[in-house]
PDB file with one MODEL, atoms N, CA, C and O in Angstrom:
MODEL        1
ATOM      1  N   MET A   1      -8.965 -12.702  22.334  1.00  0.00           N
ATOM      2  CA  MET A   1      -8.379 -12.719  21.100  1.00  0.00           C
ATOM      3  C   MET A   1      -9.075 -10.596  21.169  1.00  0.00           C
ATOM      4  O   MET A   1     -10.299 -10.536  21.054  1.00  0.00           O
ATOM      5  N   THR A   2      -8.542  -9.534  21.288  1.00  0.00           N
ATOM      6  CA  THR A   2      -8.665  -8.095  21.590  1.00  0.00           C
ATOM      7  C   THR A   2      -9.756  -7.985  19.715  1.00  0.00           C
ATOM      8  O   THR A   2      -9.969  -8.666  18.712  1.00  0.00           O
ATOM      9  N   ALA A   3     -10.147  -6.454  20.399  1.00  0.00           N
ATOM     10  CA  ALA A   3     -11.008  -5.958  18.985  1.00  0.00           C
ATOM     11  C   ALA A   3      -9.570  -5.422  18.019  1.00  0.00           C
ATOM     12  O   ALA A   3      -9.770  -5.299  16.811  1.00  0.00           O
ATOM     13  N   THR A   4      -8.574  -5.204  18.395  1.00  0.00           N
ATOM     14  CA  THR A   4      -7.664  -4.803  17.222  1.00  0.00           C
ATOM     15  C   THR A   4      -6.774  -6.097  16.581  1.00  0.00           C
ATOM     16  O   THR A   4      -6.293  -5.802  15.487  1.00  0.00           O
ATOM     17  N   THR A   5      -6.509  -7.256  16.970  1.00  0.00           N
ATOM     18  CA  THR A   5      -6.136  -8.080  17.412  1.00  0.00           C
ATOM     19  C   THR A   5      -7.021  -9.510  16.293  1.00  0.00           C
ATOM     20  O   THR A   5      -8.103 -10.056  16.508  1.00  0.00           O
ATOM     21  N   PRO A   6      -6.171  -9.708  15.298  1.00  0.00           N
ATOM     22  CA  PRO A   6      -7.229 -11.343  14.454  1.00  0.00           C
ATOM     23  C   PRO A   6      -6.703 -11.831  14.776  1.00  0.00           C
ATOM     24  O   PRO A   6      -5.541 -11.827  15.182  1.00  0.00           O
ATOM     25  N   ALA A   7      -8.188 -12.980  14.581  1.00  0.00           N
ATOM     26  CA  ALA A   7      -8.248 -13.649  15.259  1.00  0.00           C
ATOM     27  C   ALA A   7      -7.438 -14.915  14.775  1.00  0.00           C
ATOM     28  O   ALA A   7      -6.950 -14.739  13.659  1.00  0.00           O
ATOM     29  N   VAL A   8      -7.141 -16.294  15.405  1.00  0.00           N
ATOM     30  CA  VAL A   8      -7.059 -17.256  14.549  1.00  0.00           C
ATOM     31  C   VAL A   8      -7.293 -17.606  13.495  1.00  0.00           C
ATOM     32  O   VAL A   8      -6.616 -17.756  12.477  1.00  0.00           O
ATOM     33  N   GLY A   9      -8.634 -17.791  13.828  1.00  0.00           N
ATOM     34  CA  GLY A   9      -9.742 -18.348  11.982  1.00  0.00           C
ATOM     35  C   GLY A   9      -9.040 -17.072  11.514  1.00  0.00           C
ATOM     36  O   GLY A   9      -8.006 -17.284  10.881  1.00  0.00           O
ATOM     37  N   ASP A  10      -9.400 -15.731  11.699  1.00  0.00           N
ATOM     38  CA  ASP A  10      -8.972 -15.277  10.301  1.00  0.00           C
ATOM     39  C   ASP A  10      -7.231 -15.827   9.898  1.00  0.00           C
ATOM     40  O   ASP A  10      -6.983 -16.212   8.756  1.00  0.00           O
ATOM     41  N   VAL A  11      -6.663 -15.810  10.462  1.00  0.00           N
ATOM     42  CA  VAL A  11      -5.477 -16.360   9.911  1.00  0.00           C
ATOM     43  C   VAL A  11      -5.115 -17.759  10.285  1.00  0.00           C
ATOM     44  O   VAL A  11      -4.257 -18.293  10.987  1.00  0.00           O
ATOM     45  N   LEU A  12      -6.130 -18.145   9.521  1.00  0.00           N
ATOM     46  CA  LEU A  12      -6.053 -19.988   9.609  1.00  0.00           C
ATOM     47  C   LEU A  12      -6.640 -20.115   8.198  1.00  0.00           C
ATOM     48  O   LEU A  12      -6.126 -20.864   7.368  1.00  0.00           O
ATOM     49  N   VAL A  13      -7.767 -19.342   7.930  1.00  0.00           N
ATOM     50  CA  VAL A  13      -8.475 -18.840   6.145  1.00  0.00           C
ATOM     51  C   VAL A  13      -7.621 -18.092   5.843  1.00  0.00           C
ATOM     52  O   VAL A  13      -7.814 -18.112   4.628  1.00  0.00           O
ATOM     53  N   ALA A  14      -6.687 -17.330   5.998  1.00  0.00           N
ATOM     54  CA  ALA A  14      -5.910 -16.174   5.343  1.00  0.00           C
ATOM     55  C   ALA A  14      -5.051 -17.424   4.745  1.00  0.00           C
ATOM     56  O   ALA A  14      -4.617 -17.369   3.595  1.00  0.00           O
ATOM     57  N   LEU A  15      -4.894 -18.223   5.338  1.00  0.00           N
ATOM     58  CA  LEU A  15      -3.951 -18.704   5.097  1.00  0.00           C
ATOM     59  C   LEU A  15      -3.799 -20.731   3.545  1.00  0.00           C
ATOM     60  O   LEU A  15      -3.072 -21.283   2.719  1.00  0.00           O
ATOM     61  N   ALA A  16      -5.211 -20.828   4.304  1.00  0.00           N
ATOM     62  CA  ALA A  16      -5.435 -21.176   3.641  1.00  0.00           C
ATOM     63  C   ALA A  16      -5.851 -21.136   1.472  1.00  0.00           C
ATOM     64  O   ALA A  16      -6.247 -22.049   0.748  1.00  0.00           O
ATOM     65  N   ASP A  17      -5.556 -19.869   1.182  1.00  0.00           N
ATOM     66  CA  ASP A  17      -5.224 -19.882  -0.430  1.00  0.00           C
ATOM     67  C   ASP A  17      -3.403 -19.873  -0.133  1.00  0.00           C
ATOM     68  O   ASP A  17      -2.616 -19.340   0.650  1.00  0.00           O
ATOM     69  N   PRO A  18      -3.365 -20.855  -1.339  1.00  0.00           N
ATOM     70  CA  PRO A  18      -2.133 -21.375  -2.124  1.00  0.00           C
ATOM     71  C   PRO A  18      -1.426 -19.876  -2.271  1.00  0.00           C
ATOM     72  O   PRO A  18      -0.265 -19.754  -1.880  1.00  0.00           O
ATOM     73  N   THR A  19      -2.270 -18.513  -2.947  1.00  0.00           N
ATOM     74  CA  THR A  19      -1.732 -18.174  -3.120  1.00  0.00           C
ATOM     75  C   THR A  19      -1.158 -16.962  -2.080  1.00  0.00           C
ATOM     76  O   THR A  19       0.037 -16.820  -1.817  1.00  0.00           O
ATOM     77  N   ARG A  20      -2.135 -16.207  -1.602  1.00  0.00           N
ATOM     78  CA  ARG A  20      -1.288 -16.746  -0.350  1.00  0.00           C
ATOM     79  C   ARG A  20      -0.755 -16.545   0.123  1.00  0.00           C
ATOM     80  O   ARG A  20      -0.216 -15.486   0.444  1.00  0.00           O
ATOM     81  N   ARG A  21      -0.643 -17.956   0.490  1.00  0.00           N
ATOM     82  CA  ARG A  21       0.683 -18.579   1.298  1.00  0.00           C
ATOM     83  C   ARG A  21       2.002 -18.005  -0.425  1.00  0.00           C
ATOM     84  O   ARG A  21       2.751 -18.929  -0.108  1.00  0.00           O
ATOM     85  N   ARG A  22       2.425 -17.640  -1.166  1.00  0.00           N
ATOM     86  CA  ARG A  22       3.110 -17.634  -1.577  1.00  0.00           C
ATOM     87  C   ARG A  22       3.063 -16.709  -2.130  1.00  0.00           C
ATOM     88  O   ARG A  22       3.330 -16.895  -3.317  1.00  0.00           O
ATOM     89  N   VAL A  23       2.748 -15.261  -1.778  1.00  0.00           N
ATOM     90  CA  VAL A  23       2.989 -13.835  -0.891  1.00  0.00           C
ATOM     91  C   VAL A  23       3.739 -13.599   0.053  1.00  0.00           C
ATOM     92  O   VAL A  23       4.698 -12.833   0.139  1.00  0.00           O
ATOM     93  N   LEU A  24       3.061 -14.603   1.110  1.00  0.00           N
ATOM     94  CA  LEU A  24       4.124 -14.172   1.758  1.00  0.00           C
ATOM     95  C   LEU A  24       4.407 -15.530   1.967  1.00  0.00           C
ATOM     96  O   LEU A  24       3.518 -16.223   2.462  1.00  0.00           O
ATOM     97  N   ASP A  25       6.322 -16.421   1.453  1.00  0.00           N
ATOM     98  CA  ASP A  25       7.320 -16.803   1.147  1.00  0.00           C
ATOM     99  C   ASP A  25       8.128 -15.319   0.250  1.00  0.00           C
ATOM    100  O   ASP A  25       9.196 -14.710   0.314  1.00  0.00           O
ATOM    101  N   VAL A  26       7.013 -15.268  -0.453  1.00  0.00           N
ATOM    102  CA  VAL A  26       7.949 -13.942  -1.882  1.00  0.00           C
ATOM    103  C   VAL A  26       8.243 -12.635   0.088  1.00  0.00           C
ATOM    104  O   VAL A  26       9.316 -12.596   0.689  1.00  0.00           O
ATOM    105  N   LEU A  27       7.848 -12.393   0.223  1.00  0.00           N
ATOM    106  CA  LEU A  27       7.446 -11.107   1.517  1.00  0.00           C
ATOM    107  C   LEU A  27       9.720 -11.830   2.490  1.00  0.00           C
ATOM    108  O   LEU A  27      10.943 -11.753   2.601  1.00  0.00           O
ATOM    109  N   ALA A  28       8.549 -12.330   2.762  1.00  0.00           N
ATOM    110  CA  ALA A  28       9.465 -13.450   4.021  1.00  0.00           C
ATOM    111  C   ALA A  28      10.990 -13.409   3.012  1.00  0.00           C
ATOM    112  O   ALA A  28      11.789 -12.546   3.374  1.00  0.00           O
ATOM    113  N   ALA A  29      11.426 -14.300   1.769  1.00  0.00           N
ATOM    114  CA  ALA A  29      12.287 -13.873   1.755  1.00  0.00           C
ATOM    115  C   ALA A  29      13.134 -12.690   0.995  1.00  0.00           C
ATOM    116  O   ALA A  29      14.268 -12.936   0.584  1.00  0.00           O
ATOM    117  N   ARG A  30      12.584 -11.496   0.838  1.00  0.00           N
ATOM    118  CA  ARG A  30      12.816 -10.551   0.085  1.00  0.00           C
ATOM    119  C   ARG A  30      12.586  -9.292   1.876  1.00  0.00           C
ATOM    120  O   ARG A  30      13.495  -8.551   2.251  1.00  0.00           O
ATOM    121  N   GLY A  31      11.401  -9.392   2.514  1.00  0.00           N
ATOM    122  CA  GLY A  31      12.693  -8.656   4.180  1.00  0.00           C
ATOM    123  C   GLY A  31      11.079  -8.028   4.213  1.00  0.00           C
ATOM    124  O   GLY A  31      10.269  -7.891   5.130  1.00  0.00           O
ATOM    125  N   GLU A  32      11.030  -7.683   2.565  1.00  0.00           N
ATOM    126  CA  GLU A  32       9.340  -6.718   1.807  1.00  0.00           C
ATOM    127  C   GLU A  32       9.243  -6.295   0.559  1.00  0.00           C
ATOM    128  O   GLU A  32      10.099  -6.613  -0.267  1.00  0.00           O
ATOM    129  N   GLY A  33       8.320  -5.613   0.282  1.00  0.00           N
ATOM    130  CA  GLY A  33       8.321  -5.466  -1.765  1.00  0.00           C
ATOM    131  C   GLY A  33       6.252  -5.325  -1.608  1.00  0.00           C
ATOM    132  O   GLY A  33       5.392  -5.441  -0.736  1.00  0.00           O
ATOM    133  N   THR A  34       6.344  -5.040  -2.965  1.00  0.00           N
ATOM    134  CA  THR A  34       5.458  -4.140  -2.891  1.00  0.00           C
ATOM    135  C   THR A  34       4.589  -5.112  -3.986  1.00  0.00           C
ATOM    136  O   THR A  34       5.027  -6.099  -4.576  1.00  0.00           O
ATOM    137  N   ALA A  35       3.305  -4.566  -4.068  1.00  0.00           N
ATOM    138  CA  ALA A  35       2.109  -5.377  -5.276  1.00  0.00           C
ATOM    139  C   ALA A  35       2.844  -5.509  -6.183  1.00  0.00           C
ATOM    140  O   ALA A  35       2.645  -6.497  -6.890  1.00  0.00           O
ATOM    141  N   THR A  36       4.224  -4.393  -6.617  1.00  0.00           N
ATOM    142  CA  THR A  36       4.481  -5.631  -7.518  1.00  0.00           C
ATOM    143  C   THR A  36       5.626  -5.907  -8.033  1.00  0.00           C
ATOM    144  O   THR A  36       5.638  -6.547  -9.085  1.00  0.00           O
ATOM    145  N   THR A  37       6.105  -5.748  -7.798  1.00  0.00           N
ATOM    146  CA  THR A  37       7.434  -6.636  -6.570  1.00  0.00           C
ATOM    147  C   THR A  37       7.443  -8.038  -6.504  1.00  0.00           C
ATOM    148  O   THR A  37       8.163  -9.007  -6.748  1.00  0.00           O
ATOM    149  N   VAL A  38       5.957  -7.630  -5.923  1.00  0.00           N
ATOM    150  CA  VAL A  38       5.801  -9.871  -5.352  1.00  0.00           C
ATOM    151  C   VAL A  38       4.857 -10.026  -6.301  1.00  0.00           C
ATOM    152  O   VAL A  38       4.319 -11.111  -6.084  1.00  0.00           O
ATOM    153  N   ALA A  39       4.125  -9.225  -7.736  1.00  0.00           N
ATOM    154  CA  ALA A  39       2.984 -10.413  -8.719  1.00  0.00           C
ATOM    155  C   ALA A  39       4.777 -10.402  -9.517  1.00  0.00           C
ATOM    156  O   ALA A  39       4.798 -11.563  -9.925  1.00  0.00           O
ATOM    157  N   ALA A  40       6.027  -9.853  -9.888  1.00  0.00           N
ATOM    158  CA  ALA A  40       6.347  -9.933 -10.701  1.00  0.00           C
ATOM    159  C   ALA A  40       6.916 -11.059  -9.700  1.00  0.00           C
ATOM    160  O   ALA A  40       7.779 -10.342  -9.194  1.00  0.00           O
ATOM    161  N   GLU A  41       7.027 -11.955  -9.221  1.00  0.00           N
ATOM    162  CA  GLU A  41       7.235 -13.733  -8.853  1.00  0.00           C
ATOM    163  C   GLU A  41       6.123 -14.440  -8.589  1.00  0.00           C
ATOM    164  O   GLU A  41       6.109 -15.508  -7.978  1.00  0.00           O
ATOM    165  N   LEU A  42       5.104 -13.824  -9.073  1.00  0.00           N
ATOM    166  CA  LEU A  42       3.970 -15.233  -9.294  1.00  0.00           C
ATOM    167  C   LEU A  42       3.462 -15.049 -10.275  1.00  0.00           C
ATOM    168  O   LEU A  42       3.765 -13.900 -10.597  1.00  0.00           O
ATOM    169  N   PRO A  43       2.577 -15.659 -11.312  1.00  0.00           N
ATOM    170  CA  PRO A  43       1.924 -15.703 -12.077  1.00  0.00           C
ATOM    171  C   PRO A  43       0.763 -15.389 -11.944  1.00  0.00           C
ATOM    172  O   PRO A  43      -0.093 -16.020 -12.564  1.00  0.00           O
ATOM    173  N   VAL A  44       0.354 -14.159 -10.965  1.00  0.00           N
ATOM    174  CA  VAL A  44      -1.208 -13.913 -10.862  1.00  0.00           C
ATOM    175  C   VAL A  44      -0.841 -12.499 -10.666  1.00  0.00           C
ATOM    176  O   VAL A  44      -0.010 -12.284  -9.783  1.00  0.00           O
ATOM    177  N   SER A  45      -1.519 -11.040 -11.623  1.00  0.00           N
ATOM    178  CA  SER A  45      -1.553 -10.046 -11.326  1.00  0.00           C
ATOM    179  C   SER A  45      -0.824  -8.861 -10.487  1.00  0.00           C
ATOM    180  O   SER A  45       0.055  -9.100  -9.659  1.00  0.00           O
ATOM    181  N   ARG A  46      -1.050  -8.227 -10.638  1.00  0.00           N
ATOM    182  CA  ARG A  46      -0.736  -7.057  -9.303  1.00  0.00           C
ATOM    183  C   ARG A  46      -1.311  -6.430  -8.914  1.00  0.00           C
ATOM    184  O   ARG A  46      -0.932  -5.636  -8.054  1.00  0.00           O
ATOM    185  N   GLN A  47      -3.593  -6.545  -9.778  1.00  0.00           N
ATOM    186  CA  GLN A  47      -4.605  -6.310  -9.603  1.00  0.00           C
ATOM    187  C   GLN A  47      -4.799  -7.801  -8.165  1.00  0.00           C
ATOM    188  O   GLN A  47      -5.629  -8.030  -7.286  1.00  0.00           O
ATOM    189  N   ALA A  48      -4.125  -8.154  -8.416  1.00  0.00           N
ATOM    190  CA  ALA A  48      -4.712 -10.278  -7.429  1.00  0.00           C
ATOM    191  C   ALA A  48      -3.787  -9.824  -6.753  1.00  0.00           C
ATOM    192  O   ALA A  48      -4.160 -10.901  -6.287  1.00  0.00           O
ATOM    193  N   VAL A  49      -3.359  -9.587  -6.463  1.00  0.00           N
ATOM    194  CA  VAL A  49      -1.389  -9.486  -5.359  1.00  0.00           C
ATOM    195  C   VAL A  49      -2.591  -8.585  -3.858  1.00  0.00           C
ATOM    196  O   VAL A  49      -3.060  -9.126  -2.856  1.00  0.00           O
ATOM    197  N   VAL A  50      -2.701  -7.419  -4.227  1.00  0.00           N
ATOM    198  CA  VAL A  50      -3.350  -6.893  -4.222  1.00  0.00           C
ATOM    199  C   VAL A  50      -4.841  -6.667  -3.456  1.00  0.00           C
ATOM    200  O   VAL A  50      -5.011  -5.636  -2.805  1.00  0.00           O
ATOM    201  N   LYS A  51      -5.582  -7.367  -3.531  1.00  0.00           N
ATOM    202  CA  LYS A  51      -6.417  -8.128  -3.047  1.00  0.00           C
ATOM    203  C   LYS A  51      -5.800  -9.313  -2.222  1.00  0.00           C
ATOM    204  O   LYS A  51      -6.448  -9.924  -1.372  1.00  0.00           O
ATOM    205  N   HIS A  52      -4.893  -9.504  -2.444  1.00  0.00           N
ATOM    206  CA  HIS A  52      -5.005 -10.906  -1.394  1.00  0.00           C
ATOM    207  C   HIS A  52      -3.377  -9.717   0.195  1.00  0.00           C
ATOM    208  O   HIS A  52      -3.115  -9.760   1.397  1.00  0.00           O
ATOM    209  N   LEU A  53      -3.074  -9.226  -0.593  1.00  0.00           N
ATOM    210  CA  LEU A  53      -2.411  -8.985   0.569  1.00  0.00           C
ATOM    211  C   LEU A  53      -3.291  -7.348   1.296  1.00  0.00           C
ATOM    212  O   LEU A  53      -2.747  -6.612   2.119  1.00  0.00           O
ATOM    213  N   ALA A  54      -4.435  -7.167   0.822  1.00  0.00           N
ATOM    214  CA  ALA A  54      -5.186  -6.458   1.909  1.00  0.00           C
ATOM    215  C   ALA A  54      -6.691  -7.806   2.323  1.00  0.00           C
ATOM    216  O   ALA A  54      -7.791  -7.574   2.822  1.00  0.00           O
ATOM    217  N   VAL A  55      -6.088  -9.149   1.852  1.00  0.00           N
ATOM    218  CA  VAL A  55      -6.336 -10.143   3.491  1.00  0.00           C
ATOM    219  C   VAL A  55      -5.944 -10.166   3.822  1.00  0.00           C
ATOM    220  O   VAL A  55      -6.266 -10.107   5.008  1.00  0.00           O
ATOM    221  N   LEU A  56      -4.325 -10.311   3.464  1.00  0.00           N
ATOM    222  CA  LEU A  56      -3.493 -11.155   5.393  1.00  0.00           C
ATOM    223  C   LEU A  56      -3.444  -9.703   5.922  1.00  0.00           C
ATOM    224  O   LEU A  56      -3.596  -9.584   7.137  1.00  0.00           O
ATOM    225  N   ASP A  57      -3.215  -8.343   5.037  1.00  0.00           N
ATOM    226  CA  ASP A  57      -2.640  -7.067   5.962  1.00  0.00           C
ATOM    227  C   ASP A  57      -4.679  -7.447   6.898  1.00  0.00           C
ATOM    228  O   ASP A  57      -4.765  -7.429   8.126  1.00  0.00           O
ATOM    229  N   ALA A  58      -5.737  -7.679   6.158  1.00  0.00           N
ATOM    230  CA  ALA A  58      -6.830  -8.159   7.748  1.00  0.00           C
ATOM    231  C   ALA A  58      -6.552  -8.528   9.170  1.00  0.00           C
ATOM    232  O   ALA A  58      -6.762  -8.000  10.262  1.00  0.00           O
ATOM    233  N   ALA A  59      -5.661 -10.312   8.482  1.00  0.00           N
ATOM    234  CA  ALA A  59      -5.264 -11.042   9.024  1.00  0.00           C
ATOM    235  C   ALA A  59      -4.311 -10.646  10.238  1.00  0.00           C
ATOM    236  O   ALA A  59      -4.450 -11.253  11.299  1.00  0.00           O
ATOM    237  N   GLY A  60      -3.273  -9.569  10.107  1.00  0.00           N
ATOM    238  CA  GLY A  60      -2.865 -10.006  10.664  1.00  0.00           C
ATOM    239  C   GLY A  60      -1.246 -10.525  10.291  1.00  0.00           C
ATOM    240  O   GLY A  60      -0.192 -10.747  10.885  1.00  0.00           O
ATOM    241  N   LEU A  61      -1.716 -10.552   9.111  1.00  0.00           N
ATOM    242  CA  LEU A  61      -0.049 -11.250   9.026  1.00  0.00           C
ATOM    243  C   LEU A  61       0.471 -10.258   7.827  1.00  0.00           C
ATOM    244  O   LEU A  61       1.226 -10.418   6.868  1.00  0.00           O
ATOM    245  N   VAL A  62      -0.021  -9.548   8.157  1.00  0.00           N
ATOM    246  CA  VAL A  62       1.488  -8.826   7.325  1.00  0.00           C
ATOM    247  C   VAL A  62       1.087  -7.226   7.489  1.00  0.00           C
ATOM    248  O   VAL A  62      -0.093  -6.877   7.503  1.00  0.00           O
ATOM    249  N   ALA A  63       2.169  -6.299   7.610  1.00  0.00           N
ATOM    250  CA  ALA A  63       1.753  -4.578   7.590  1.00  0.00           C
ATOM    251  C   ALA A  63       2.155  -3.636   6.740  1.00  0.00           C
ATOM    252  O   ALA A  63       3.370  -3.742   6.567  1.00  0.00           O
ATOM    253  N   GLY A  64       1.860  -3.084   6.354  1.00  0.00           N
ATOM    254  CA  GLY A  64       2.495  -2.008   5.092  1.00  0.00           C
ATOM    255  C   GLY A  64       2.174  -0.733   5.347  1.00  0.00           C
ATOM    256  O   GLY A  64       1.154  -0.277   5.862  1.00  0.00           O
ATOM    257  N   GLY A  65       3.580   0.051   4.756  1.00  0.00           N
ATOM    258  CA  GLY A  65       3.439   1.182   6.051  1.00  0.00           C
ATOM    259  C   GLY A  65       4.089   1.886   4.105  1.00  0.00           C
ATOM    260  O   GLY A  65       4.473   1.310   3.087  1.00  0.00           O
ATOM    261  N   ARG A  66       3.905   3.180   4.455  1.00  0.00           N
ATOM    262  CA  ARG A  66       2.922   3.971   2.884  1.00  0.00           C
ATOM    263  C   ARG A  66       4.845   4.769   2.319  1.00  0.00           C
ATOM    264  O   ARG A  66       4.889   5.882   2.844  1.00  0.00           O
ATOM    265  N   ALA A  67       6.193   4.508   1.519  1.00  0.00           N
ATOM    266  CA  ALA A  67       6.582   4.499   1.357  1.00  0.00           C
ATOM    267  C   ALA A  67       6.307   5.433  -0.293  1.00  0.00           C
ATOM    268  O   ALA A  67       5.939   5.012  -1.390  1.00  0.00           O
ATOM    269  N   GLY A  68       6.754   7.095   0.270  1.00  0.00           N
ATOM    270  CA  GLY A  68       5.958   7.790  -1.494  1.00  0.00           C
ATOM    271  C   GLY A  68       4.889   7.322  -2.434  1.00  0.00           C
ATOM    272  O   GLY A  68       3.733   7.652  -2.169  1.00  0.00           O
ATOM    273  N   ARG A  69       5.059   6.798  -3.203  1.00  0.00           N
ATOM    274  CA  ARG A  69       3.715   6.406  -3.465  1.00  0.00           C
ATOM    275  C   ARG A  69       3.288   4.777  -3.549  1.00  0.00           C
ATOM    276  O   ARG A  69       2.342   4.001  -3.688  1.00  0.00           O
ATOM    277  N   GLU A  70       4.716   4.880  -3.357  1.00  0.00           N
ATOM    278  CA  GLU A  70       4.197   2.706  -2.511  1.00  0.00           C
ATOM    279  C   GLU A  70       3.642   2.657  -1.512  1.00  0.00           C
ATOM    280  O   GLU A  70       3.603   3.650  -0.785  1.00  0.00           O
ATOM    281  N   VAL A  71       2.971   1.349  -1.128  1.00  0.00           N
ATOM    282  CA  VAL A  71       3.482   0.485  -0.196  1.00  0.00           C
ATOM    283  C   VAL A  71       4.129  -0.466  -0.210  1.00  0.00           C
ATOM    284  O   VAL A  71       4.037  -1.436  -0.962  1.00  0.00           O
ATOM    285  N   ARG A  72       4.864  -0.268   0.648  1.00  0.00           N
ATOM    286  CA  ARG A  72       5.922  -1.711   1.008  1.00  0.00           C
ATOM    287  C   ARG A  72       5.183  -2.262   1.830  1.00  0.00           C
ATOM    288  O   ARG A  72       4.426  -1.528   2.465  1.00  0.00           O
ATOM    289  N   TYR A  73       5.150  -4.257   2.180  1.00  0.00           N
ATOM    290  CA  TYR A  73       4.914  -4.670   2.404  1.00  0.00           C
ATOM    291  C   TYR A  73       6.262  -5.774   3.212  1.00  0.00           C
ATOM    292  O   TYR A  73       7.281  -6.176   2.650  1.00  0.00           O
ATOM    293  N   SER A  74       5.724  -6.121   5.027  1.00  0.00           N
ATOM    294  CA  SER A  74       6.901  -6.641   5.226  1.00  0.00           C
ATOM    295  C   SER A  74       6.027  -8.347   6.182  1.00  0.00           C
ATOM    296  O   SER A  74       5.229  -8.642   5.292  1.00  0.00           O
ATOM    297  N   VAL A  75       5.876  -9.049   6.916  1.00  0.00           N
ATOM    298  CA  VAL A  75       5.501 -10.733   6.897  1.00  0.00           C
ATOM    299  C   VAL A  75       5.363 -10.117   8.742  1.00  0.00           C
ATOM    300  O   VAL A  75       6.290 -10.122   9.551  1.00  0.00           O
ATOM    301  N   ARG A  76       4.183  -9.724   8.953  1.00  0.00           N
ATOM    302  CA  ARG A  76       4.220  -9.667  11.044  1.00  0.00           C
ATOM    303  C   ARG A  76       4.758 -11.270  11.065  1.00  0.00           C
ATOM    304  O   ARG A  76       4.565 -11.507   9.873  1.00  0.00           O
ATOM    305  N   SER A  77       5.223 -12.345  11.530  1.00  0.00           N
ATOM    306  CA  SER A  77       5.383 -12.670  12.645  1.00  0.00           C
ATOM    307  C   SER A  77       5.013 -13.303  13.405  1.00  0.00           C
ATOM    308  O   SER A  77       5.048 -14.531  13.487  1.00  0.00           O
ATOM    309  N   GLN A  78       4.408 -12.197  14.392  1.00  0.00           N
ATOM    310  CA  GLN A  78       4.041 -12.956  15.378  1.00  0.00           C
ATOM    311  C   GLN A  78       2.846 -13.675  14.846  1.00  0.00           C
ATOM    312  O   GLN A  78       2.677 -14.892  14.919  1.00  0.00           O
ATOM    313  N   GLN A  79       2.057 -12.836  14.320  1.00  0.00           N
ATOM    314  CA  GLN A  79       0.230 -13.645  14.140  1.00  0.00           C
ATOM    315  C   GLN A  79       1.060 -14.726  13.705  1.00  0.00           C
ATOM    316  O   GLN A  79       0.236 -15.638  13.777  1.00  0.00           O
ATOM    317  N   LEU A  80       2.329 -15.367  13.225  1.00  0.00           N
ATOM    318  CA  LEU A  80       2.216 -16.839  12.547  1.00  0.00           C
ATOM    319  C   LEU A  80       2.537 -17.462  13.389  1.00  0.00           C
ATOM    320  O   LEU A  80       2.504 -18.680  13.212  1.00  0.00           O
ATOM    321  N   ASP A  81       2.826 -17.129  14.212  1.00  0.00           N
ATOM    322  CA  ASP A  81       2.895 -17.249  15.665  1.00  0.00           C
ATOM    323  C   ASP A  81       1.806 -18.058  16.711  1.00  0.00           C
ATOM    324  O   ASP A  81       1.580 -19.234  16.994  1.00  0.00           O
ATOM    325  N   ALA A  82       1.352 -16.934  17.052  1.00  0.00           N
ATOM    326  CA  ALA A  82      -0.223 -17.748  16.771  1.00  0.00           C
ATOM    327  C   ALA A  82      -0.256 -18.611  16.625  1.00  0.00           C
ATOM    328  O   ALA A  82       0.055 -19.657  17.194  1.00  0.00           O
ATOM    329  N   ALA A  83      -0.944 -18.096  15.212  1.00  0.00           N
ATOM    330  CA  ALA A  83      -1.401 -19.708  15.024  1.00  0.00           C
ATOM    331  C   ALA A  83      -0.717 -21.500  14.980  1.00  0.00           C
ATOM    332  O   ALA A  83      -1.226 -22.573  14.653  1.00  0.00           O
ATOM    333  N   ALA A  84       0.071 -21.271  15.274  1.00  0.00           N
ATOM    334  CA  ALA A  84       1.601 -22.374  15.557  1.00  0.00           C
ATOM    335  C   ALA A  84       1.017 -22.661  16.811  1.00  0.00           C
ATOM    336  O   ALA A  84       0.467 -23.752  16.967  1.00  0.00           O
ATOM    337  N   ARG A  85       1.065 -21.754  17.814  1.00  0.00           N
ATOM    338  CA  ARG A  85       1.100 -22.310  19.111  1.00  0.00           C
ATOM    339  C   ARG A  85      -0.623 -22.392  19.278  1.00  0.00           C
ATOM    340  O   ARG A  85      -1.035 -22.600  20.420  1.00  0.00           O
ATOM    341  N   TRP A  86      -1.662 -22.229  18.141  1.00  0.00           N
ATOM    342  CA  TRP A  86      -2.945 -22.729  18.520  1.00  0.00           C
ATOM    343  C   TRP A  86      -3.483 -23.532  18.041  1.00  0.00           C
ATOM    344  O   TRP A  86      -4.588 -23.873  18.464  1.00  0.00           O
TER     345      TRP A  86
ENDMDL
END
């Protein structure tokens, strides 16, 4: 992996947490979402979702883009595919 591409180990560590897997499930089902919309579907606070999204973003599993005051996240399936191939 390059310095800009997270290692497969980072992806696996991020996926080890069941709440982060649920966050990915919610984002995959919706296409995209904010920390607030994801938290509304999970039994965790918005602040907890923000922290989980940061881990997923660092592992390259989600991409965030600012839309006004919000950050909208979507799943980056390329990293999931790379981990599955490993």
